C-alpha positions as CSV (number, residue, x, y, z in Angstrom):
1,M,20.4,-14.6,-19.1
2,R,20.1,-10.8,-19.2
3,V,18.1,-8.8,-16.7
4,L,17.4,-5.1,-17.0
5,L,17.3,-3.2,-13.7
6,Y,15.7,0.3,-13.6
7,R,14.5,2.6,-10.8
8,G,13.4,6.1,-11.2
9,D,15.9,7.2,-8.6
10,G,18.7,5.4,-10.3
11,Q,19.6,3.3,-7.3
12,I,20.2,-0.1,-8.9
13,A,23.7,-1.1,-7.7
14,A,22.6,-3.0,-4.6
15,W,19.9,-4.8,-6.7
16,A,22.5,-5.8,-9.2
17,E,24.8,-7.2,-6.5
18,G,21.9,-9.1,-4.9
19,L,20.8,-10.6,-8.2
20,A,24.3,-11.6,-9.0
21,R,24.5,-13.5,-5.7
22,A,21.1,-15.1,-6.1
23,M,21.5,-16.0,-9.8
24,P,25.2,-16.9,-10.6
25,G,25.9,-16.1,-14.2
26,V,23.1,-13.5,-14.7
27,Q,24.1,-10.4,-16.6
28,T,22.4,-7.2,-15.4
29,L,22.1,-4.0,-17.4
30,G,20.9,-0.5,-16.7
31,W,19.2,2.1,-18.8
32,Q,19.0,5.9,-19.0
33,E,16.6,8.1,-20.8
34,G,17.7,8.5,-24.4
35,E,19.6,5.3,-24.6
36,Q,18.9,2.3,-26.8
37,L,17.8,-0.7,-24.8
38,G,19.9,-3.8,-25.2
39,A,18.4,-7.3,-25.5
40,C,17.0,-8.6,-22.2
41,N,15.0,-11.6,-21.0
42,Y,13.5,-10.0,-17.9
43,A,13.1,-6.5,-16.5
44,V,13.0,-5.5,-12.8
45,L,11.5,-2.0,-12.5
46,W,10.2,0.7,-10.3
47,N,8.7,4.0,-11.5
48,P,9.6,3.3,-15.2
49,S,9.3,6.0,-17.8
50,H,7.2,5.9,-20.9
51,G,10.4,5.8,-23.1
52,L,11.6,2.7,-21.3
53,L,8.3,0.9,-21.6
54,A,8.1,1.8,-25.3
55,Q,11.4,0.1,-25.9
56,L,10.5,-2.9,-23.8
57,A,7.3,-3.3,-25.8
58,Q,9.6,-4.0,-28.8
59,A,11.9,-6.4,-27.0
60,A,11.3,-9.7,-28.6
61,Q,13.1,-11.7,-25.9
62,L,11.3,-10.2,-23.0
63,K,9.6,-12.9,-20.9
64,A,8.3,-10.9,-17.9
65,I,8.5,-7.6,-16.0
66,F,9.0,-7.7,-12.2
67,L,8.1,-4.8,-10.0
68,M,10.2,-3.8,-7.0
69,G,7.1,-3.3,-4.8
70,A,3.6,-4.6,-4.1
71,G,1.7,-1.9,-5.9
72,A,1.2,-2.0,-9.7
73,D,-0.5,1.4,-10.2
74,T,2.8,3.1,-11.1
75,I,3.2,1.0,-14.2
76,L,-0.4,0.2,-15.1
77,K,-1.1,3.9,-15.6
78,F,0.6,3.6,-19.0
79,G,-2.2,1.5,-20.2
80,D,-2.0,0.4,-23.9
81,A,1.7,1.5,-24.0
82,L,2.7,-1.4,-21.8
83,P,4.6,-4.4,-23.1
84,S,2.5,-7.6,-23.5
85,A,4.8,-9.6,-21.2
86,P,3.4,-10.6,-17.8
87,I,3.9,-8.1,-15.0
88,V,4.7,-9.6,-11.6
89,R,4.5,-7.7,-8.4
90,L,6.2,-8.6,-5.1
91,G,4.3,-10.7,-2.6
92,D,5.1,-10.3,1.1
93,T,8.8,-9.4,1.3
94,G,8.9,-8.4,4.9
95,M,6.2,-5.7,4.3
96,A,3.3,-7.4,6.0
97,V,4.8,-7.3,9.5
98,Q,5.9,-3.7,9.0
99,M,2.3,-2.8,7.9
100,A,0.9,-4.6,11.0
101,E,3.3,-2.7,13.3
102,Y,2.3,0.7,11.7
103,V,-1.5,0.1,11.9
104,A,-1.2,-1.3,15.4
105,H,0.7,1.8,16.6
106,A,-1.7,4.2,15.0
107,T,-4.7,2.4,16.3
108,L,-3.4,2.1,19.9
109,R,-2.2,5.7,19.9
110,Y,-5.8,6.7,19.3
111,F,-7.5,4.1,21.4
112,R,-5.2,4.6,24.4
113,R,-5.4,8.4,23.9
114,F,-1.7,8.8,23.7
115,D,-2.0,11.7,21.3
116,E,-4.0,13.6,23.9
117,Y,-1.7,12.7,26.7
118,E,1.2,13.9,24.6
119,Q,-0.5,17.3,24.3
120,Q,-1.3,17.4,28.0
121,A,2.3,16.6,28.9
122,R,3.5,19.6,26.8
123,H,1.3,21.8,28.9
124,G,2.3,20.2,32.2
125,L,-1.1,18.7,32.8
126,W,-1.7,15.5,34.8
127,S,-5.2,14.4,34.0
128,P,-6.3,10.8,33.3
129,L,-8.8,10.5,30.6
130,P,-11.8,8.2,30.4
131,V,-11.0,4.8,28.9
132,Y,-12.6,3.8,25.6
133,A,-14.7,0.6,25.6
134,K,-12.8,-1.9,23.3
135,E,-16.0,-3.7,22.3
136,E,-17.2,-0.5,20.7
137,F,-13.9,0.1,19.0
138,T,-14.2,-1.9,15.8
139,V,-11.3,-1.8,13.4
140,G,-12.4,-2.1,9.8
141,V,-9.7,-3.2,7.2
142,M,-10.3,-2.4,3.6
143,G,-8.3,-4.8,1.4
144,L,-7.8,-8.4,2.5
145,G,-4.7,-9.4,0.6
146,K,-1.5,-10.5,2.2
147,L,-0.9,-7.2,3.9
148,G,-4.5,-6.8,5.0
149,L,-4.7,-10.3,6.4
150,R,-1.6,-9.7,8.6
151,V,-3.2,-6.5,9.9
152,V,-6.4,-8.3,10.7
153,E,-4.5,-11.0,12.5
154,T,-2.6,-8.4,14.6
155,M,-5.6,-6.4,15.6
156,R,-7.4,-9.5,16.6
157,A,-4.5,-10.4,18.8
158,F,-5.1,-7.1,20.6
159,E,-8.7,-8.3,21.0
160,F,-10.3,-5.5,19.0
161,P,-13.5,-6.4,17.1
162,V,-12.4,-6.6,13.5
163,R,-14.3,-6.4,10.2
164,G,-13.0,-6.6,6.7
165,W,-14.1,-5.3,3.3
166,S,-12.9,-6.6,-0.1
167,R,-14.0,-6.6,-3.7
168,T,-15.1,-10.2,-3.7
169,P,-16.5,-12.2,-0.7
170,K,-14.1,-13.7,1.8
171,E,-14.6,-15.8,5.0
172,L,-12.2,-15.2,7.9
173,H,-12.6,-16.8,11.3
174,G,-13.7,-14.2,13.9
175,V,-14.0,-11.4,11.3
176,D,-17.2,-9.8,10.0
177,C,-16.6,-9.7,6.2
178,F,-18.3,-7.5,3.7
179,A,-17.8,-7.4,-0.1
180,G,-18.6,-5.2,-3.0
181,M,-19.9,-1.7,-3.3
182,E,-23.4,-2.8,-2.2
183,Q,-22.0,-3.7,1.3
184,L,-19.5,-0.8,1.7
185,D,-21.9,1.5,3.6
186,D,-22.8,-1.2,6.0
187,F,-19.1,-1.9,6.6
188,L,-18.4,1.8,7.2
189,R,-21.3,2.4,9.6
190,G,-19.9,-0.1,12.1
191,T,-16.2,0.9,11.8
192,R,-14.5,3.1,14.4
193,V,-11.0,2.8,13.0
194,L,-10.9,2.7,9.2
195,V,-7.7,1.2,7.7
196,S,-7.3,1.4,3.9
197,L,-5.0,-1.2,2.3
198,L,-6.7,-1.3,-1.1
199,P,-4.8,-1.2,-4.4
200,L,-5.3,1.9,-6.5
201,T,-7.7,1.2,-9.4
202,S,-10.3,3.1,-11.3
203,E,-12.8,1.8,-8.7
204,T,-10.9,2.9,-5.7
205,N,-9.8,6.3,-6.9
206,N,-11.5,8.8,-4.6
207,L,-13.4,6.0,-3.0
208,L,-13.2,7.6,0.4
209,D,-15.0,10.8,-0.4
210,R,-17.1,13.0,1.8
211,R,-20.2,10.9,1.6
212,R,-18.5,7.7,2.5
213,L,-16.3,9.2,5.2
214,S,-19.5,10.7,6.6
215,T,-21.0,7.2,6.8
216,L,-18.4,6.4,9.5
217,P,-19.7,6.9,13.1
218,Q,-19.0,10.1,15.0
219,G,-15.5,10.1,16.3
220,A,-14.1,7.6,13.8
221,Y,-10.4,7.6,13.0
222,V,-8.8,7.1,9.5
223,I,-5.5,5.3,8.7
224,N,-4.4,5.3,5.1
225,V,-1.5,3.1,4.2
226,A,-2.6,2.3,0.6
227,R,-2.5,5.1,-2.0
228,G,-3.2,8.7,-1.5
229,A,-5.5,9.0,-4.5
230,Q,-8.1,6.8,-2.8
231,L,-8.8,9.6,-0.3
232,A,-10.5,12.8,-1.1
233,E,-8.1,15.0,1.0
234,P,-10.3,18.2,1.2
235,D,-13.3,16.1,2.3
236,L,-11.3,14.4,5.1
237,L,-10.0,17.8,6.3
238,T,-13.6,19.2,6.4
239,L,-14.9,16.3,8.4
240,I,-12.0,16.5,10.9
241,R,-12.5,20.2,11.4
242,S,-16.3,19.6,11.8
243,G,-15.6,17.0,14.5
244,H,-17.2,14.1,12.7
245,I,-13.8,12.4,12.1
246,A,-11.6,12.5,15.2
247,G,-8.3,12.4,13.3
248,A,-6.2,10.5,10.9
249,T,-2.8,8.9,10.4
250,L,-1.7,9.2,6.8
251,D,1.3,7.6,5.2
252,V,0.4,8.2,1.5
253,F,-0.8,11.2,-0.3
254,R,-2.1,12.3,-3.7
255,N,1.1,14.2,-4.3
256,E,4.4,13.0,-2.8
257,P,6.3,14.5,-1.2
258,L,3.4,16.2,0.5
259,P,3.8,19.9,-0.7
260,A,4.9,22.4,1.9
261,P,1.7,24.6,1.7
262,H,-0.7,21.6,2.1
263,P,-3.2,22.2,4.9
264,F,-2.6,18.7,6.4
265,W,0.7,20.1,7.8
266,D,-1.1,22.6,10.0
267,E,-3.8,20.2,11.2
268,P,-2.7,18.8,14.6
269,R,-5.3,15.9,14.4
270,I,-3.5,14.5,11.3
271,T,-0.3,12.5,11.8
272,I,1.9,12.5,8.7
273,T,4.6,10.0,7.8
274,P,6.6,9.9,4.5
275,H,5.3,6.7,2.8
276,I,7.3,4.4,5.2
277,S,4.6,2.1,6.6
278,A,6.0,-0.9,4.8
279,L,9.3,-0.7,3.0
280,T,10.5,-3.4,0.6
281,V,13.2,-5.6,2.2
282,R,15.6,-5.7,-0.7
283,S,17.3,-9.0,0.2
284,E,13.9,-10.8,0.4
285,A,12.7,-9.1,-2.8
286,V,15.7,-10.2,-4.7
287,R,15.3,-13.8,-3.5
288,Q,11.7,-13.7,-4.5
289,I,12.4,-12.3,-8.0
290,A,15.2,-14.9,-8.5
291,D,12.8,-17.7,-7.5
292,K,10.1,-16.5,-9.9
293,I,12.5,-16.1,-12.8
294,A,13.6,-19.7,-12.1
295,A,9.9,-20.7,-12.3
296,F,9.5,-18.9,-15.6
297,E,12.5,-20.6,-17.0
298,A,11.2,-24.0,-15.9
299,D,7.7,-23.2,-17.2
300,Q,6.2,-23.5,-13.7
301,P,3.3,-21.5,-12.2
302,V,4.3,-18.0,-10.9
303,D,2.4,-16.2,-8.1
304,D,1.5,-12.5,-8.0
305,I,1.0,-11.9,-11.8
306,V,-0.9,-8.6,-12.2
307,D,-4.4,-8.8,-13.6
308,R,-4.4,-5.7,-15.8
309,N,-8.2,-5.6,-15.8
310,L,-8.5,-5.5,-12.0
311,G,-5.5,-3.3,-11.6
312,Y,-3.5,-5.5,-9.2
């Protein structure tokens, strides 16, 4: 069996070693721009180029493409140029607990006013601040997939009121659930901390624009750990500077790395991290990919196949 490994950053050696251990006898191969692709049965990719996908589209023996992450937008953007083989994204490979940690930290930092205490400490101030009422501090999670459900579970453990929004209706114990664009405004109106975990699709691109962000209550807080293109960045900045939005913790951006002259760098109410909220645990990802290849070979069902029409 021949498996192509490709990352835009060229870092495939550890993936090759992991697959060799998980799948004795497998032959892994790499690819560089301008090369002719050799025959392969499966491809494991991240940030592929158009040239690579064009060759994979002609690979008669290709059975499936596996992604090295949970998001599919980096490959689906190629549209009709994609090979016809199934595209399989990673499920939870240690990312859900990391995401829950990140969101919990950002929420508690705002709720317990640690950001304000940090500023006070820098100025030598000792001044306890009023405590927020937790029952008025609803956390709203957009996206109720594997990562979103872990975040919901974690925030409920801290006894925050939690609501969720998804494309299709869901029922979760102890969670007020909303679905579809027709219920989005109602979801936002009752959300004090907004957490976006949505996949990037044509429907979610610029979803959080000025009108929708303005629907949040005065003093709301925004946490984006999904994709930067979902958030209209100038609109968020305007609403923070006007005081309607109290602040934001952002891990993803429309352009990454975030450019040096971007105004977010100079806004103290925005906390910036470099797309680290939930990193792929390579050992778990390799095990999952190996198991799914085995399922393909045995003609068994495989989870996490991307629906190209939905975008995830």
